Residue, then its C-alpha position, 0 to 999 in steps of 0.5 A: x432786687x427792688x425795694x418798695x417802701x410802704x406808706x401808712x396810706x397803703x394800709x388803709x382799708x380800701x378792700x373787703x376781706x372775707x374769711x372762708x372755712x373749708x377743707x377743700x383744695x384751693x383749685x376745687x374751691x376756686x372752681x366752685x366759686x367761679x361756678x356759683x358767682x360767675x367769676x373767673x378766678x385763675x391761678x396767679x403766676x406767683x404765690x405769696x412767699x416771705x423771705x427766710x421762710x418756706x411758707x407758700x400761700x396759694x393765690x387766685x385772681x379775677x379782674x372784673x372790668x365790668x365792676x372795676x373790681x379785683x377779687x383774690x382767693x388766698x390760702x391762709x394756711x401753709x404747711x412747712x416741714x421742719x427738721x428736728x435736730x435730735x434723733x427722734x421718731x418724728x424727723x420731719x414735723x409739719x408746722x402751720x404758718x398763717x398769712x393772717x394769724x388773727x384768722x387762724x381758723x380760716x383756711x382761705x381768704x377772699x380779698x375784694x379790691x374795688x366796690x362792685x360786689x354787694x358783700x352780704x349777697x356775696x357771703x350768702x351765695x358763698x355759704x351755699x357752696x357745699x365745699x364751704x363750711x362757713x364764711x363771713x366778713x373779717x376785719x384786721x387790726x394788726x398792721x403786720x397782717x395788713x402788710x401781708x395782704x399787700x402783694x401786688 
């Protein structure tokens, strides 16, 4: 396995992050976003996982050659089944894990790398989608959370 070292320059904010509140499945949300803002979000061949953890965060990606922009739709919440050691009524408990713990209330995140989108206009269009309860621009200050957003 290849080891990648991350420099502090990799943590610079060269991306924009939008937090989305929605109870919809990721594929439905990606489809509706594609219709509304004319993108081509597609399921990535890999999901985001972390070693020693059973958490899986879904990832959808769109590359815009026209705007020189990469758009990611990422699930922020993963449900992990945990076994309880002692016999009880609840043998398997479902525990929520978050990609970005500071944004626990957001079910999805949109990460935009590059500068082809007008963020205010994009947020306004996203809020018009029926499946989205609300969305807004988000900032992250925690370095560990910034590491979690480096996946390619």
